[in-house]
N, C-alpha and C positions, 0 to 999 in steps of 0.2 A: 598466812604468808608472811615472812619477816619484812621488817621495814627499817631502813638504815638512814640516818640523817645525812644532809649534804656534808657535814664535818667529817662523818665517819667515811663516807665514800671518798672524800678528798684525801683523807689519810691513807686509805688503801692505794689510790692512784699515786701520790707522791712517794709511796714506799716502793712501788714497782717502776723502775726505770724502763720506758718502752722499748729502747734499744736492747736491754737485757732480756726482756720477755720475748721479743720478736726474733732474737738471735736463736733462741731454742727451736725455732721452726723454720727460719729462713737464713741462708748464708748472706751476711751483710758485709759490705766493704765501705771503709770511710771515703768519702769523695766530697772535698771542701768541707762545708758545714753540715753535711747530710750523710746518712748512710743509705746505700742502695743495694738492690739485690733483685732477683727474678721474683715476680708477683706470685704469691701462692694461690691467688684467686682466678688466675687464667693462664693459659700457656703462652709462653713468650720465650724468645732466645735472646733479646736485648733487654737488659734490666731497666725497667721503667718504675720499679716499686722504691719509694723514698721515704725515709723515717728520719723525723726530725727529733734531735734530743732536746733542744731548746723549746720546741712548741709541745713536746711529748704527744707527737701525732705521726700518723702515716698517711701516704697518699700514693695511689698508682695513677701515673699519668697515661697509661694504657687503657684500663677497664674502669677507672673511676672510683675504685673502692678505697675508702678512706675513714679515718676515725682515730680514736685514742686506744689506750691499751685495753679498756673494757670491750669496746666494739670488735677489736682484733680477736679476742677470744670467743666473742659471740659469732663472728663471721667464720673463724678458723675451726673451733671446736663445737659450733652449733649450740653454744650455751645460752641460756637466758641471761638478762642483765644481772640478776640476783646470783646466778650461779657463777658469772664471771667475777663478780665482787667477792664472793665467798672464797673462789679458788685463789684468787690473787692475795686475799687476806691470808689464807693458809700459807701461800708461798712466802709472804713477808713476816709470818709469824704474829700476825695481828689477830687478837681475840675480839671478834665482833660481839656485842651484847645482844642478847635476846629482848626484842621489843614487844611491849604490850599491844594488842589490837584493840580497837574500839569494841564496844560490846556488839554493834551491828556487824562489823567486819568479822569478829570471832563466831558469831551466830551463822553467818553465811559460810564461813570456813568449815564449821563443824557439820553444817548441813550437807555441804559438798563431800566431806570426807565420809560422812554416813552413808550417802547414796553410793559413792565409790566401793564402800565396804558391802552394801547390799548387792551390788552387781557382781562383786568377787564371789560372794556366798552363793548367788545364783549360778554363777559359772561353775563352781565346784559341785552343786546339786546336779546340774545337767551331765556334767562329766561323769558322776557316779552312776546315774540313771542309764546312761548309755552301756555301761558295763554289767548291768543287771539283766535279769530275765526280760523285763518289760522294754529293754532297749535292743531287743534282738533284731527287729526289722530295721532300725536305723543303722545298726552294726553292719548288717548285710548290705545296705545302701552304700555305705561308705567303702566296704571291702569290693563291691561291684564296680566302684569307680576307681579301683586299683589303689586305694590308700593303705599303708602299712600301718601297724599298731603304733610304731614310733612317730609317724607323721600325725596321727590323730592325737597323740599326746602332745606333741610340739605345738600344735594349734589349739589344744584344749577343746576338741570337739566333743559334743554331748548329745543328749536327747530330752526333749520335754514331753512327758509321757502324756497319755489320753485324757487323764483327769483334768477338768478345767480349772481347779483350785489347788492343785498339788503343791506347786511352788509357793503360793501364798501361805498355805497352812504351814509349810516348812519354815518359812522366812519369819513368820509370826512367832513360832516356837523359838526361833533364834534371837527374838527379842526386838525385831524391827517393826516399827509403828506404822499404822496405815498411811500416814502422811508422807513418810519417807518412801514407803513402797510405791505409792501413787506417783510421786515425784521422780522415781527411778525408772520409769516406763515400763516396769516388769509386771504389774498388775493395774487393773482398774477397779475402782471401789465404787460399788452400787449400793444405794441406800437399801433396797429390798434384797438383793441377792449377796451382798457382801463383797468380798474380794474375789476376783477372777483373773486368772493368769492371761497375760498377753500372748504367751506361746504355749501350744499344747499339740501334741501328736507331730512334733517337728523334730528334724535333724538340726542341732543347734551349732552355730558358728560364733564363738565369743569375738567381739570386736574390740580391739585394744588401741590405745592411743600410743604415741611414739615412745612413751615411757612405761610401756608394758602393763598399763592399768586397763582393767575391763571397763569399758564406757558404755557398752550396748551389745546387741546380739542380732544375728541374722538367723532366721530359721526357714528350713526348707521342708514342706509338708510331706509326710510319709503317706504313700497311697494317694487316693484322690482327695481333692480339696482345693479351695481358693482362698486367698491368693496363693500361688505356688511358692512364692519367696515373700517373706515378712520381716522388715527391720524394726527395731526399737524406734518409738518416737523420739524426736528431739527433746532433750533434757538440759539441765544446767551443766552437764558434764559430756553430753553427746551432741556434736554439730556435725552433721554429714558432710557439710561443704568445706570443712577444714580438717578431716581425719581420712587416711587412707588404710584399708584392710592390708595387714601384713607389714606396715611400716616399722613396727616395733622390732621386726627381724631384719627387714631389708636395710635399715640404717646402719647395720653393723656389717654389711657386706663389704668386701674389699673391692668389688667392681666400681668403675667410675661412672656408671649409668644405672638407671632403674628400668624395669620393664613394666609398663603400664597396661594392666588387663581390665577386662570388663566384669569379671566375677569371682566370688570366693574359690570356687573350684579350680579355676585356672591358676590362681596364686598358689593354691596348696600343691598342685601337680607340678608346678614349675619348682617349688622349693624341694619337693620329694625327688625331682630330677637333678638337683644340684644347682639350680638357678635360684640363689638365696636373695636376690634384688628384685623380686616381683611384688607388685603392690596392685590394689584395684580400688575404684571409687566405690562407695556404699550405696548401691541402688539409685544413684543420681548422676546427672550429667557432670563432667569434669568442670570445676571451677577455678577462679583466681585464688581461692583459699587453699585448694589442692596444690597449685603451682607454687604458691608461696611456701607451703611445706616442703615440696620437693627440692626447692632451691636452697634450702637450708643444708642439704646433704650432697646433692650432685647438680651438674649443669647439663647433663645430656639424658634424654628419654627415648626409649624405643616403645612405640605403640604397638601392642600386640592384641588387638581386638579381633573379634569374630570377622570372618570373611563374608558375611551376609550384608545386606544393605544397611541394617541397624549399626553393624560394627563400622562400616565406611562412614557413616554419618557421625559416629562417635569420635572417630579420628579426625575428621574434618573440624568438628567443634573444638576439640583438644589442641590442635595444632596452632591455631592463632593465639590461644590463651597461654600456651607454653612459650611461644615466641615473644610474646609481650613481657613475660616474666623473665626473659634472657635466658632461656632454656633451649638447647638445640634438640630438635626432634626428628626421629627417623620412623618408618613405618615397616613393620614385618609382614611379609606375604604369608598368610595361613593357607592358601589354596593348595590342594583341593580339599583341604580339611576345614572343619567349621571353626575350631578354636585350639588354643595351645595344648589343652588337655588331650584332645583327639589326635593332634599332631605327634605329640610325645609317645602316645601309645602305638602310633604306627611307624614312626621313624627313630624314636628313642631321643636320648639327650643330644647325641652327635648330630641327628637331623635338625633338631631345633637350633643347635649352635650354628649350623650352616645357615639357617634362615636369619640369625641375627647378623652374620657376617654379610649376607646379601641383602640387608635391609635397605630400604629406598629413602633417599633424601626426601623430606617432608614436603618441600615446595614441589618436586617433580611429582609426587603422589598426588598433590591437589591438581596439578595441571593434567595428569592422567584421568583423574576423576571428572575434571571439567570436560575432557574430550568427550565423555559419554553423552553430553548435551548437543553435540554437533555430529552431522554427517560429513566426515572429511572427504567422501567422495563427490560432494557437491561444492563447487568452486566458491559459491557465495558463502555458504556455511563455514568452509574451511577458512576464508578470510575472517569470517566473524570470530571464529576460534582464535585466530592469531591475535586479533584486537583484543580479546578477552584475556589472553596470556600477557600481551603487552601490558595491560592495565596491572595485572598482579605483580609483574616484574618492576613495575614503578613503585611497589609498596617498599622496596629496599632503598634505604636512604643513601647508602655508600655507592658511589659510581662504580668501583671495582667489583662490588658484589652483583650489581645489575649486569655488568659486562660478563661475568661468569656465568650467570644463569641465561643470559641471551644466547651464549656459546652452547651451554648445555641443552637447551631447548632445540636450538638449530640443528645440533648434531642428533638428538633423539627423533626428530621429525623430519630430518634431511631437507632442511630449507636453508636457504642462504643466510649465512650470519650477517651480512651487510644489510641485507633486505629487512630482517627481523630487527636489527639495530635501529634502522631508520624508522620503522614502525613505532618502536618504542619512544624514540624521540618526538615523532609527530604526535603520537597519542599524548604524550606528557604535555606538549604545548597546547594542545586542544583542551585537555582536562584542566590545565592551568588557566587557560583564557576564559573557559566556561565559569570557573570558580570566581576568578577576578571580576568578570563582568557583573556578577551579582553584588559585589562590594565596593571595589575601587579599580583604577587603572593599574596595570602592571607596575608602573612607575612609583605610584603612591604606595602600593603594597611593599614593593622592595625597599622603599624609603622607610616605611613604618617598621618593617622587620629589622632593618639595619640600625635604625634609631633606638629600637627596643633592646637589641643585642648591645649596642654601644653603651646604653645607660646600665644595663646590668653589669657589664664589664667595668664600668666606671665605679659603680657601688662595690664590686668586688675588689677592685684595686684598692679603694679606700680602707676597706677592712683588712686586707693584707698588709697595707702600709702601717696601720696602726698596731698591728701585731708585732711587725718587724721592727718599727721604730716607735714605741710608746710616747716617746719625748715630743712627737709631732701633734700629740692630742691638744697640747696648750694652744697651738695655732689653729686647730681645727675646731675646737669646741665652741668658740664664740659665733661661729657661722652655721655649724651643722648640729642637728639633733637626730636621734634615732628614728623619729617619724619621718624624716626626710629620706629614708630609705624606702622606696616605693614597693619593692618586691617583699611580701610578707614575711617569708623566711629570713631575708636579708636584715629587715627591720628587728626581728626578734634577736638575731645575732648581734646587731648593732647595739641593742639595748645592753646586752651582756658585756660586750667589748667596752662601751663607754663606761659602764659601772666599773669595770676592772680598771681601767685607765685612771679614773678618779680615785680609786683605793691604792693605785700604784703598784699593783701586782698583776700582771698579764698571765692568764692560764688558758690558752685557747682549748687545751684538751677538756677543760670543764665545761666549755660551751656546748660540746657535742652532746653531753649528757641531758641537756634541756630537750632533746629530740629522741624519740623512741622508734620512729619510722627508719628503716635502714637506707632507703633512698635519700631522705633528708639528712640523715648523718653524713652520707657521702658528699652531699651538696655542701654541707658546712665545712667539710674538710677541704673541698675544692675552693671555698672562699678564702681560705688560709694559705692557698698555694698558688695564688694568681702570679703570672709572671710579671715582675716588675721591670720596667725599662731601666737599662743601665744609665745611671746618671752620675756625671763625674764632678760636677760643681755644686755648691750650695745654691747658686743663683738658679741654675736649671731645676734643681729640686724645688725650690719655692715656686718657680713658674709652673712646673707640672702639678704640684699640690694645690696651687691656686686655681688653675684650670678645671681640676677635678672637682673641687668643692663648688665652684660656680656652675658646673654641668648638673651636678646632683641637686643642688639648691634651687636652680631654675625648674628642673623637671619636677621637683616636688611642689613648687609654687604653682606651676601650670596644671598638675594633677589635682591640687586642692581648689584652685580656682574653678575647674570645670564641675566639681561636686559642690560648690559653694551655694547655699541658699541664700535668696535676697534678704532674708530676715536674719541671718546669721552675722550679727554685728562682731562678735568676738572673732569669728574666723576672718572677717574682713579686716579687722584692726591687726590680726596676726600677719596677714599677707602685706599689709601697708608696711609693718615693721620689718618684715623679711626682705621687702624690696628695698628699704632704706639700707638695711645691713648690707645687701648685695651690691648696692651703689657704693657704700663705703669701701668694701672689700676691692672692687674694680678700681677704685681711685687711689688706694692706699699702696705704698710700698711694702709688699708682703714678703715675710721671712719665714722660712720653715725652721723652727727653733729647735 
């Protein structure tokens, strides 16, 4: 993997004006000192997407997406950071030098590359075996499942024949060492019996990552045998919790959503029927890693699981994970059929498309499944059911969303809207009181939350202020240090901003590169887009700045005081010095220079 220095990355960034780059994707209009347009990361009718040429940053006040020119390409084009750097270097005509890896990094990269090559060779071998005489039974299995030769080729389907060391002997002849073959998960190496294949007498499904590289296999036994389905073990290139079957094809679909299935055959059947946006987890439950992968490509998922209890449980597990990742979920009803493959055979692509159009809102699906636990003909159980629904509705943070679901549930179950609304309110009050009784009174809790939010806002305002008016740093530095920013992320940002202020060159876009997590990048972008109060005079500015410094410093001192050990003399001396500094600030005539 290439490595580029901070200087090289900065050269690429400064050579690509963010307004010019984003204008190729979004229609921007100049508005004051900013450029605004419709956000490309969520649907909106009123522009809330802002691009700052001076900061070389973008930020959406609607969905919170934000970052610099690199993060924009990473979000919009689904590029990795290195891919974004290289793409923008090409755009600017900058030749990036090839960097030498450390010996250990090179060894790891070579090993990974060799394992990928072994998996690719294994895939070609299985593919060839299927089309030979020994693969006849597997070929008949695929044909009985209704797969065309073209589809088999598209998914690279194959066959692992009955000899238990067939693949091992082949790969050894191809020059692959035992250590690599063992690490690939394709074979096991036994001291007495030598190499033995992981897969034999199985119809084979190559598993590819989003970049179309073979990283593992799934095998379905031909005839009798256990287990019926077998997957590659996890290796340095194969992580079941972060890869989805069919994603290498689905990511190129023009549809704005993915179809999430349970098995390989469902994915293949859907693709053959024209639904090229189907994916499936790899023999494991849906995970946050799967959701993170999906979020790189779409914001909506249709769960198309089996109609049995296992399928229902799978959907109920996936829905909250998708929701937490910011992905909208809907559920397709398969009944009376078992799965998408069976449905398509019975009703064709047109029938499945109708099911997509009739897909159920995931929350209403959860409510419907919850209904199974209650006898709605019994008044007591019916009331308990509505209490349970009220608790679920309280999971929505926005009041408008809660109101919409109260209305939808009331309409579905033909109960009074006002009655259900009151139940939601009462349930919220009871749940809130129960939680608060364990910790502190409602008044104290509200005060603590308000105080914490207020302090975050003060720290945020200070960082925005320094970015907007770096000349203020001379007035701030004698009293504030980065460690006074008690939020960990804010402190790390403050360290970078203070350093840039001392150097006399403010580059907020560069600060974002200190963070690799997308949520952290967005939070950093929001730090530099806090709404500063309109101030008309220098005296007002000085007063507001002085008050903000005092709030941040007092909070920092209180925080350190609570953690201070009695034997920590250095910490105690620092607190005393800070207290004197704060007294001096309170007494002096302060000016924002």
